[in-house]
N, C-alpha and C positions, 0 to 999 in steps of 0.2 A: 171762174178762176181759182178763188180762195181755197175751195175744198180739194182741188185738184194739187194745188200747190202744198197744200197739208199732208195730202197722201204721198206725194213724192218725198217731202222731207221726211216723214216716217219712214219710208222704205230707205231711204238713203241713210238714216241712223241705224236702221236694222241691219244694213249689210256691211256696217263698221266691223271689221273683225276685231275681238278683243284682245288687249295685250297679252302676249305670250308670258306665263308665269312658270318659271323653272323651280323644280324641288330636287336639290340634291341629296343624295342618300350616301354617306360615308361608312365604307365596313373597313375593318382593319386597323392599322397602327397610325401613329402621328404623322408618318411621312404621307400617308394616304389623305390626313386631314388637310395638310399645307397643298398638296394637288388640288384638293376640293375649293380651298380659299382661293387659288389663284384661277380656278376656272370661275368660279362666282364672281370674282373681282372683274375677269374679262367679259362675262356676261353683262354685269351692271353697266361696265363701260360702254357696252353696245346698246342699252337702252332697256334690257331685259329687267323684269321683276324676278327677284331671286329669292328661294328660301333655303334653309339647311335643316333637312330632317323634321318638316313641318307635319303638325299632326291634321292640319285642316286640309280639307279636300278642294282645295282651290286652285292648285295648279294642275296646267294642263299638259306639261311636260315633265317627265321624271328622268334623272339621270342617277344611275347607281354606278358608285365608284368602289368597286370589288376588291377584296383581298383572294389572294390564291395560295398563301403560304404553306399551310397545313390541312389536312383533312376537315376539321372542324371548320375552320375559316372559308373552306370552300364551299361547304356544305350550307353555311350561312348566306353566302353569297348567292348560291343558285336558289335557295328558298326564296330570298329577297327579290330576284329577278322574276321568281313564277309569280309572286304576289301580286307585281305590277303587271306582269304578263295577263293575268286575270282581269285586273282592273281596265287594261286597255280593252280586252275582248268584250268586257261588259259596258264599254262606252266611257268609263269614268275618267278616263284621260286620253290624250289625243296621241302623245307619241312617248316612246320608251327607249332610252339610250342606255348602253353598258360600258363602262371604261374601266381602266385600272388593271391590276395584275391578273385576275382571273381571266379576262378577254385577252390580255396579251398572250397568255399560255395557252388557252383553249379556244381560240376564237372560232376556228373551222366547226369544232365539235358543238360549241355553243350555237353557232348559226344554223346548224343541223337540228338540234336538239329543241332550241326555243326559237322558231322563226317570227314569234310576235313581236320581237325586238327590232326596232328600226335600224339599228346601228350598233356595231361593236369597235371599240377603239381601244388601242394599245395604251402603255403607260405613257408615252413619248407622242401620243397622236393629239394633243390638245388643239393644234390649229386646225386639224381635219375635223375634229369634233365641231369646233366654232363655225366652219364652213358650212357643215351639216344644217347646222341650225340658223344659217342666215347670218351671222355674225363674223367679224373680221378679228384678227388676231392682231391686238393694239400693242406694239412695241414700246410705246410710252408708258403704259402700265407695267412693265417689266421693273421689279423691284418695289412695287405697289401691292399691298393686299388691304384692301379697303374692308373687305367681309372676313371676318373671324369666325370659326367655329368654337373657339375657346371662350371663357370670359375675357371682358377688354383688357384687363390688367396683365395677361400673360399669352404667350404667342410661342409658337415652334418656328426656328429658323432652319430650313434644310440647306445645308452648305454644299452638298454633292449629290450625285446621282448614280445608282449602280455599285458595281464590286466587282473587283478584280480577283478576289480570293476564289479557292477551289474547294471549300469545304464540302466534303463528299456527302452530308446529308441536307444541303442547302439548296432550295430552287430559286432563290432571290435573284443569282444573276440570269437566270432564263428569263425573268420577267422583268427586271430592272436594266440588264445589259452591262456595259464596262462602267468602270469608275469615271464619273466626269465632275471635276471641282468646278464651282461656281468662282469667278475672280472675287478676291478681296474688297474690291471697290464697289462691287455690286451687292455683296453681302453687308457692307457697312452702311450703304444708302437704304438698303431694305430695314436694316435695323432702326436707323434714323426715322424712316417714316413711320415704323411701327411705335416709337417712342412718341412720336409727334400726334399720334392718335390715341395715346393714353396707356400703352403697352409699358410694365415697369421690369417684367421678368422675360428673359429669353431662353429657350433650352434649343440648344444645337443638337441637331440630329442628322444624321446620314447612315448608311449601311455599315460604312466604316470611318469614324471621324479621323482615327491617326493616320489614314492615307491621305488625308487632303493636302492638296497641292502638288503631288508627286508627278502628276500630269500635266499642269500647265506651268508648274515653277521648277520642275524636276528638284524638288526637295520637300521634305514634310513641313507644311506652312501652317499648320494649326497654332503654334505657338504666336506667330505673327498675327494671325487672324484674331486671335484672343486679346492680344494687345491693343489692336485697333478697335475692336468692339467695346472694350472696356472704357474706351476713351469717350464713347457716345454719351454725350450729357444727357441724363436723366434715366439712363439703363442701371437700374438699382441691383439686379440678379443676372447672372449669366449661369447656365447649367450646361454640362456636357453628358450627353448620351451616346451609347455605342462605339467605345473604344475597343480597338483589338488588342489582345496581348501580345501577339508576336511583333518583336521589334518595336516596342511601346516607346516612343519618345518621351524621355523623361524631362525634357525641357518644360513640358507642359505643367508638370508639377511645381516648377520654379515660378511660372506665370500665376498659377493659382496662388502661391504664396506672396507674390508681389502685389497683386491686385485685390482689393478688398471687395469689388462686386462681382468678382468669379467666385461661385458657390465652392466651399470646401466639399465637393460631391463629385463623384466619377461612377459612370455606369459602364462596367467593362464585363461582357459577357464571355465567361471563361468555359462553360460548357461540360467541362470533366476535368480530372486531375488524372486518372490511370495512363501511364504511358502507352499501353496497349490500345486503349480507347482513343486517346488523342491522335495516335498515330494512323488508325482507321478513319478517324473524322477528318484527317489532313490539316490539323489546326496548327503544325508548323512549330509546336512549343512542347516541353516535355514536362513531368511532375516536377523535377527540380526548379526548372525556370519558372513555374508558376508560383510555386512557394517563395522563390526570391523575388518576383515581382510584386507579389502582394506586401511582403514584408517591407520592400523597399518604398513602395507608395506609401505605407503607415509611417515608416522613418521620415521621409522627405516631408509629408503633410500630416503630423499626428493628429489632427483634429477632423480628418477626412471621414467622410461617410461614403462606403463602398457598395454600390448595388451591383448585383451580378445575376446570371441565370444559368441553369445546368440543365443538360439534357438527359434525360433518363429512359433507359431502356434501347440505347443503339445497338445494331446487331453484333451479336458476339459478348455483349456485356453480361458478366459473372457477377455473382454475390462477392467475390472478393474485390471487384473491382468498385462495387457499389460500398463496400467498408472501407476502401482507400478514400473514396469521396467524402464519406462521413467523417472521418480523420480529419480530413482537410478543411472541412465546413467547421469543425470543432476548433480548429487551430486559427482560421482567418477570422472567425466571428465577424461574419458581414453584417452590416447595419441593415441590408435589404437582399433577400435572395428568392427568386423565383424559379419555378421548375417547368420545363416542357417536357411532355411525353412524346418520345420519337416516333415520327410518322414518316411510312414508308412512300418517298416521293418519286415518281417515274422521272426519268431523265436525268436524275442525278447518279453520280458514282455508286452512291450506296445501295441503289435500287438492286445493283447486282448482287448484293448479298442477301442472304436469308433474313427475314424479319422474324427472329427465332425467340424474342422475348415475348412471352404472352402478355396480352393486354392486362391482365389482372396483376400479374407479376409487376408491369410498369406501374401500374397504380399503386402498389404496395411498395415499391422502393421509392416512388416519388413522396409517398405519406412518410416514409421512414426520414428520408432527409428534411422533409419540411418540420416533422416533430422535433428534430433538433434544432433547426433553423427558430422555432417558435420559442422554445426555452432561451437560446440566445436573445433574440428579439426582446424577450421579456425582461432579461436581465440588464440588457443596454438600455431600455426605457426605463426600467425602475431607478437607474443610476441617474437619470435626468431629474427626478423629483427635487423640487428646492433650487433649481437652477432657472435662470431667466433668460429667455430668447426671444430674438427678433422674429415675429410672425406676420407673414401674409395672408389675409383674410379672403378666401375664393367665394363662400357662399354662405348662407343661412340654412340650416337643416333642423327644422322644428325649433326647440327651444336652445339650439345651439349656433353660436356662430363657429365656422369650419375654417380653419386656416393651416397654414405650414411654415416650418423653418427651413433655413438653407439647405438643410439636409435631406430634405424629400421634395419629390416631384410629384406633380398632380397626379391621380388617380391611380398611381402604383404604389405609393409610400406612405408612411405614418401621416395622420392627420393631428391637429391640435384642436380640441375641444373646448370651446368657453361658454360658459353659461349666459344666454342672451338676455335673460331676466335680470342679472346683476350687473352685466357689463355694457349693458345697450347704449349708453352714452359715451363709450370709450371705443366702440369698434365701427370702423366703416368699410364696407366691401371694397377690395380693391387698394386698401391700405395697409399699411404697418403698423404694428403695436408692440409692446414689450409684453411679455407673458411669462408669469410665473409658473411653473408646472407644479401642481399639486398631487396628481395621481396619474397611473400609467397602467396599460395594458399590453399584450403582446405586440400589438399595431397601433394604438393610440395612444395619445398624450392628452390629458386633462390640466386646464390650466386657469389662471385669473389674470385679468389685465391688471400691469403694475401703473397705477394711474398717474398722470403728468403732474 
């Protein structure tokens, strides 16, 4: 009896299926990161073991959250899918799923070209993806994000989905749909939960922040949202990303001035300044409007740091247009400026225009504008030497603690470097400290902690 019993027990143990472990891979922007965090929170709530971009080979299910914004991003997404398709073919993983912008836009093509994938899901298909995995969409987890892809002291808060703009170069509405605002009470609850879990800084993100509320409140409600978020106890910094320049609600600037925990920071992608290019881009704003807007922002909030992006090489762009842009960049003296080179995206209205600026000219023009910006950044940073700033420390990198001022967003802006050997007793990651700037380069500040 005993040997047979032992054999049956061993057989029973061996037939128990190991717990599914999911590894989520995120490509693209911070909005995708939030989507991945919501997905992972739902999976954990259903009892799954979940990791994010783990380098260990211990997950049997892979979910790739893709980007489909421009050619480079699309290629990265495809390469990543193929990498895990090979892993599935070789028996290293059991299941492979793809979600996000690329599969929203090219689902049928991907299903034909990469059939190894077990399922393709769009940007709004989270309940269906969970169902495919044998999980339930838990409504009680709305407003909860227990799994962050960021360091635990900061998080992104997506206040809306989609976009109602018709910019001729942009494929985002094709992938994300029309603008849908989240209710203020839901966002406040989400912020409270994040703070309860240790978050000190929240970055508001959307395809267009300044449109917020028009669909559900019939008015621009970002100022109201900001006031309520700034009242969340323990929330030390609130940062604004992706405002739209046309019909910009100036009341936002008053709220920034009123509330000390709203950073003097504004990310407002302007894309260009030439009237002809702006018209063809369908940006609804003119050269003169753009100058007036930037000057008004600086007048209302003199200490503000403005981040913007410019799009170089749009169809029909001339050397004269680029010189006009260069003149504007010198005038505006942006604290942060990024450059995208135009990507000819199918199904956008600009796709009907000839992509007539050669790739090498796009690169040359982008370098020209960035050289101007680099000099501006150097001058602005040099002026900070000797000043003391409140710095939030994100990580340690070799012999330096690395942090940011209120004028800098993670991964895209300046960082403050502090010698870890000298300041080790006065810096804790995820905490604030007063730092006096002792040196500066074009894109980094160096300083020492002002001891308590």
